[in-house]
Every structure is written in C-alpha cells, then in structure tokens.
C-alpha positions, 0 to 999 in steps of 0.5 A: 317688989317681989312680984316686979322681980318674979314678972321680969324673971318669967318674962325673961324666958320668953323668945323674942317674938312673945315677949314683943307681942306682950310688951306691945300689947300690955305694956303699951295698950295696943289692940291685937288688930294694930299689933297685926297690922304693925307686924303684918300678920293674921289677928289670929296669929297675934291672937295664938302667940299672945295667948301662947306666950300668957299661958306660959308666964302663967305656968312660970309665975305659977312655978315661981310661987310654990 
C-alpha cells in the first residue's frame, strides 16, 4: 500500500541506530528496558533516542502527506 511505502521511505531516512531501535521496539515488540539491557546502555538513553527517531518519522510522514 501507499502507506507502507511511505513508512519504508521514512525509515530509510533514519540512521542505523535509530532504525535498529524502531525495529526492536515496534516490529519485535521488545520493551525499552530489555532493549537497554541488550545494547548495554541506560534505559533513559534508549527512551531519548526512540523519541528522537519517532519525531523524525512523524516529520517525514507529515511531509509525505502534504
């Protein structure tokens, strides 16, 4: 669908680490705490980076809808 293409395009504009976090959290349904443990970084860092990546995705998708 067009929505799926828009999402793939938006994901393609994220850096490698942002993509990894988005996939772990939303495609693999892994908790923020578990992601932090897997990557060996603080939970607050994972939360911050996820929020940043989500914001970029929203901005990309908003741009595609205009």
